[in-house]
N, C-alpha and C positions, 0 to 999 in steps of 0.2 A: 471854741467847742463845736459850734455849728459848722464852722468851716472844715474842721477835722472830720466830722461825721459825713459831710457832703463828699469830701475827698475819699473817705473809706467806701461809701456807697458807690461812688464812681469807679473806684478800683475793683470793687466786687463785681460790678456789672461787666467791666472789661474782662475780668477773669472768667466769669460765666460765659460771656460771648466767645472767649477764646476756647473754652472747653467745648461749647456747642459746636464751634467751627471744627475743632479737632475731631470730635465724634463724627460729624458729618463727613469729614474727609476720610476717616477710617471706613465708615459705612459705604461711602462712594467707591473707595478703593476695592473693598470686598465685592461689591456688585460688579465692578469692572472685571475683577479677576475671575469671578464666577462666570460672567458672560464669556470672557475670553476662553476659560477652560471648557465651557460648554461648546463653544464654536470649534474647539480643537478635538473634541471627542467625536468619533465617527457617528454618523446618524444611524438610526435603526428602529425597528418596530418595538413597541412596548410588549412586555410579557405579563405574566400573572404572578402574584406573590408566591414565594417558595420555589416555583418551578420555572420561572422566567418564560422564555419563548419555546421551551421544549414541547409543550402540548400541540404546538402549531407546526412542528417540523414535518409531520406526516410520515408516511411509509417510505418516501423517497426524498430525503432532505436535500439532495442536490437539485431536484426540480424546484423545491420550495426556494432554495437559494437563488436559482435562476430568476425566479419572479421577483424576489426581493432586490436583486441586482438592478433590474429594470427600474425600480422605484428609487433606490438609495444610491446606486453607483457601484463602483468596483470595490469599495471597502465599506462595510457596515457592521454595526455592533448588534449582537444578540446576547441575551442572558441565558446561560445554560445552568439552571438550578442555582448552585452557589457560586458558579464561576462566570465572570465576564468573558466574552469571546468576540473576536472579530473574524468575519469571513472575507477573504480576499479573492478577487476574481480577475481574469484577464492575464494573458501571457506575460506582458511587461511588468505588471504589478507583482505577480507571483515570483517572477524572476528577481525583481528588486528585493523582495522580502527574503527569499530563500537563498539567493546567490550573493547579490551585492551586499546585503545586510544579514548574511547568514549567521554571523556570530551573535547577532541580537535575537534571532528567532529560531535557534536550534535546540531549545529546551523541549522538554515534554511536560504536559500538565501533571500536577500532583494528584492523579486519579487514584482511587482506592485499588483499582486493578493493578497498578504498579507495585503496590505493597505485596500483592499475591505473586505476581510474576517475578518480582525482584528488580531492584533499582539499577542493577548492573548489566542487564541484557542490552544487546545492541538495539533492539527495536524500541524498548521503552526506557532505557537508561538516560540519565541526565547528561547533557553535553559538558565535556571536560577534557582535559589533556589525556586522561586515562581512557576516555571514550574514543578519542582519535586513535590512540595506540591499539585499542581493542578492535576497532574497525579495520585498521591496517593489517592486523593479524589475520582476520577473516578474508580480506581481499587478497592478500598474498597467498594464502592457502588455496583459494579458489583459482587464482591465476596459475599457480604451479600445476594444479590438476588439469585445468583446461588446456594447458599448453604442453602437457607431457607427451613424449614421443609416442607412447601407447595410450591414447586418450581413453579413459574408462567411460566417458560420457557416450561416445559414439556407439560402442558395443552394447551398453546397457539400454540406451534409448531405442536402438534398432531392434533389439530383442523384444522389448516391451511393445513397440509398434506392431511387430509380427503377432504378438499375443492378442493385442487389441483387434487386429484384422481377423484373426482366427475366431475371436468371440463374436465379431460382427457376422462372420460367415455362418456361424452356428444358428443364426436366426432364420436361415433358409429363405431369404428374400422377404420375410414378414417384417412388419413395422416393429420398431423397438426404440426404447430410450437409451442413448449411448452414455449417459452421464455417469452411471456407476462403473462402467467398463473403463472410461477415461480416468475417473478418479482413482481406481485401483492401479492403473498403469502408471500414472504420474507418481502416486505414492510409492510404488515399487521402485521406480527410478531413484527417487530421493533417498529412500531407505537404503538401497544398495550402494549408492554413491557415498553415503555417510558411513555405512557399516560393512560393506563388502558384498561381492557377488554371491548369488544363491541360484542354484540350478532350477529350483521349482518353488519359488518364494510364495506364490499365490496359494499353493495347496499344502505345503509342508512346514512353513514357518508360522507357528501359532502366535509368536510374538508380533510378527508383522500384522496379522489380522487384528490383534488387540490395538496395536499402534494406529492402524487405519481407522478403526471404529472410534477410538478416543480423539484422534485428531479431527475427524469429521464433526463429532459432537462439540468439541471445543470451538471450532470455527463457526458452527451454527449458533452456538450459545453466545459467543462474543459478538458475532455479526448482528444478532437481533437487538443489540444495544444493552448496556448495563447501566440502568439509572443510578445505581449505587455510586458510580464514578463521580457524577456531578451533583448528586444529592446524598452526601455521605450518611446522613442520619437514617436513610432508608434501609441500611444494613441491619438495623434493629427491628424494622418492620417486616422485611423479607429476608431473613437470614439464610434461607435456602439458596438464594442467588449467590451468596458468597461461598457457602459450603459446596455447592455443585461445581463451580469453576475452580475452587481450591483443590477439590478431589481430582478433577480432570487434569489440572496442571501437574499434580503430584504423580498421577499415573503415567503421563507422557515422560516426565523426567526419570521415573523409575525404569522405564523401558530403555531410555538413553543410557542410564548408568549400567544397566544389565548388559547392553550390547558393547559398551566401552570395556567393561570387565572381561567379557569374552574375547575381545580383540587383543587385550593386554597379554593373554596367555600365549599368543603366537606372535607378539609384536617384535619387530626387529628395528632398532634405531636407524633413522635416516633411510628407511626403505618402505615408505608409506604405501599401503595397498588401497587405502580409502581415506576419507576425510578424518575419521576418528584417529587413525594412525598418525596423520599429519599433525593433529592437535596434540597428540601424546608427545611428539617431538618438542612442541612448544612448551608443554607442561614441564618436561624434563629441564628445558633451558631455564624456565622461570624458577623452578625449585633450586637450581644451582646458582641463582642470582639473588643475593641477599637484599638488593635494592628493589626487586620486582614487587609490584603491588597486585599481581595477578595470581589468584588462587586457581587450583585445578578446576573447581566448579565453574568459575567465571569463564575460563578458557573453553571448557567443554560445552558451555551454554551456547556457543556459536552454532553447534549442531541444531539446537532448538530453533534458533533464529533462521537458519537456512531452510529447515523444514517448514516452519511457520510462515515464512515470507513466500516460499515457493509453491507450497501445496495448493492453496486455494486459487492463487493467481494463475498458475499454469493450467490447472484443470478447467477453470472457468474460461480461459482464453481458448482452449481447444474445443470446449463445448460450444462456444459461440462460433468458432470456425466451421465446425460441422454443420451447424444450423444455417449459417449465412451462405455457405457454398451449396448446400442443398436448395436453399431458396433462390439462389442465383446461378442457374446451370451454365450460363454463358461464362461467368467467371471461373467456374469449376473446369470447363473445357479448356480454358486458357492455361490454368494451372496444370492440368494433365498434359497439355502439349509441351509445356516447358520441362516438365519432369521427364517426359519421353525423350525430348531432344538432348537434355544434359545428362540424365542418369541412365536411360535405357532400362535394363533389367537389374543393374547392380544396386546395392544399398546406398543411400545417401551418405555423404561425408561432410564434415564441417567445411572443408575446402570448396565444396560445391556452392556454398552460400553466395560467394562473390559473383557467380555466373547466373544465378537464378533470381533475376531482378523482379520478375512478376510474382513469384511465390513470396519473396520477402515483402514486396509492396502489399500483397494480400494480407499477410500477417499484421503488418502495420495498420492496415485499414480495419481489420477485425478489432484490434485494440481500440482504435479511435472511434469507430462507429458504435461499439458496444459501451464505451466509456467504463471499462471494467473496474477501474479504481477512480471513481468520480470525485472522491474526497480523500486527499492524502491524510495519513495518520496525523492527528492534531499535534501541532507544534505549540510552544509557549515562549513568550518573551522572557529572556533571562535578565533583562534590566529595563529601566525606563528608556523608551526610545521613541522615534517618530516614523511614520509611514504616510506618504501622500499628504504631508502637512498636519496629520492628526497625531495626537499623543497616544502612545500605546504603553500602558503601565506594566511594570514587571509582574509576571505571573499570568498575564492575560493569555487565554487560549487563542491560537491563531489557526484557522482552518483554511488551507489552500483548496480552492474550488477548482480542481483539475478538469471537471466537466465543462467549465467555462472556456477552457482551451480546446478540448476535443470537439466541442459543438459550437464554436464561435463562427457565426455566419460571415464575419469580415475575413477571417482566416481561410475558411473552406468554401464559401459560396453556397454549397448545398450540403451542410453537415449531416442531414438526416437521410442522405442517399449513400448506399454502399457502393463505392467506386474506387477500387485499388489503383486505377490509373492516375489518381491525383498525386500519388507518390512517385510517379515516373516523369522523366523529362521527354523532350521531343524525340529522342533516340531510343526510348523504351528502357532507359537505365534509371536506377534509383536517383532521385534528385536529393542530394545531401542537404541542400538548404531547407527542404521540407521535412525530411526524416529527422534531421538534427533539431528542428524546431518543435517537434512533438515527441514527448517522452512520457509514456505511461508509468514509468518507474520513479516519478517525481524528479526533484533536482536539489542541488545544494548539499549542505553538510549531511542531511538525512536521506539522501538519495540511496536507493536500494543497493546494498553492497554486492549482491549477486546478480545484477542486471545482465552482464555479459553471459553469465552462466545460464540464466533463464532464457535468453535469446537463443543460445545454442540448442537447448532442449526443445524449445518451441519449433525451431526450424526442422530439426531431425524428426520430431513427432509428426509435424504437419506433412512434410514431404513423404515420410515413411508410410503414413496411412493413405494419403491420396495417391501414392504410386500404385497401390494395390486395390483401391476401392472406387467404385462409382456410387455416389450418394444420390438418392432420389426421394421425392416426396410421396408418401403413401396416398393411395387413391382417395381415402376418406378425408384428407385434409385439402381444403380449397386454397387457403392462404395461411401462412405462418403468422402467428402473433409474435411481436418482438417486445412484449411486455416483460418486465424484469422483477427480480426479487433482490431487494437491497440488503447487503450484509457487509462483511469485510471486503467483498467484491460485489459487483452487480452481475447476477446470473440470469440467464434466460429462464422463463417459466418452463416447466417440464414439457418436452416436445418429443416427437417420434420421427424417425427416418427409416428408409429402406437402404440396404447396402448390398451390392453385388461385386464379385471379384472382377477385376479387369483382365 
C-alpha cells in the first residue's frame, strides 16, 4: 500500500512538472511571438486615446512626416483615429510599394467619405478587375480626344489663356491677386472639354458659375480635412460635416446630369464633340452588352473624376508658376526668350512642346519646388503583406509621402532652391532620366489617369500667358513669402503681382 502511494505521488509530481513545463513553453512561445511581431511592426510615435496621432499632424502634415522620417526612417506607423496607418517615404520605397507591390497596396481606406462619394468612382473606388476596366475606359477616352486631328484642347486653352491675359490687363498695371482669374480659366477649360464649347461661358452660362462655386467649396471643404473619415463616431457629434459635403456632392452631380441630358438632345453616335458624348458612346455599348457590369451612372462619373482631379491641381500649379516667375525674373526672361524663338507671335500648339525644353523644365520645377501634391491620396493594403521587412496588415492605410521625393536633398542637392536648369542636360535639352524620375501625378495602379491630359493643358496655359505678359513684383512687396496652405493640394498664401502686356 505504501509503495503504491509513493508511486502515485511520484507519478503526480511528474504530471505536474510536465504541465508546468508545458505551460512555461506556451508562455515562452507567446512572448517570443509577441516580440517577433513587435519587431516586424513599423516603429512610430505614440498617439492619444481615440484620436491617435492626429492632434500632432499640425497644419502641414507633410512637414510633420518629414521630421518623423528623420527619427523613425522611411517607413513608420501612426494611428489615425480608428485606423492604423503607415507613412512611406523615399523614391525607392514608394516605388516598391506602389509599382512593384502595387497589387498589394492599390486599395482605398474605408473612409466615411467614400460612402458619400460612392464606392465605384475612379478616385475613391476599391481596386478590382472592374476598376481596371473603368480606368481603361477613362484613359482611352482622354487619349482619343488628345490625339484627335482637330484637338479641342488647343483651341479651348488658347482661348482661355487670352481671356486670362485680358483680365490681367484690365488691372492697368496695378497689383492684383491672379488666383480667382486662373481658377475660373482652368474651370472653364475643364467644363468645355467635358460638355462642349461655349462662346461666352464666363458671363452667359449660369450653370458654369454654379459649378465653379460648388467645386471650389467642395475642394476647400475636403482639403481642410474630414475627421469623420478616421473617427466615424464623430458624424453623430458634428452632423453638419456630413450634411455639407453630401449636399455639395449632390449639387455637382446634378449639374453633370443636367449637362449630359442637354448633350443627348443633339448627340450623334460615334461623332463625339466632347467627353460627355464620348462616354455616351460607351454607355450605349454597355447597355447593349448583357454581361456588362457598368451602369450609365458609373460611366458618366468619369466626368466627375476628370474635373475633380484636374481642377485644383491645374489651377494651383499655374498659381505657383506665376508667383515663382515673378519672384525669379531671370527665369522669366529665359522663358520669354524661348517663347519668342519658337513661337514668335503665333499661338502655342502641343507640337511645340518638344522644342521648348526650358519652358517644360520650368513647369517641372514649379511642380517640384512647390510640392503641389505632397501626400498622395491614401492607399490601403488589400491583403496582409510585407514592406521593408515589416508586416503590413490588411486594411492598413498607406500614405505615400511624395514630398520626400520632391524635396530629397540626396536627389536634388538644393531642393529648396527654384532652379529649372536641374531638369536640363549639358546641351540644354530635357534630361529624361531626371524628368522620368519625378512625377507629381503619383505612380503605380492609382496613378492619375489624366496625367498626359493635364500636362498638355499646363503647357498651353503657361506658354499662352507668358507669351503675352511680363510679370513683376509690386513696389510695396520687398520679398515674396513662399508659405503655403495645405489642402487637397498645397497652395501659396494669397499674393499679388503686376502684369503688363509684352
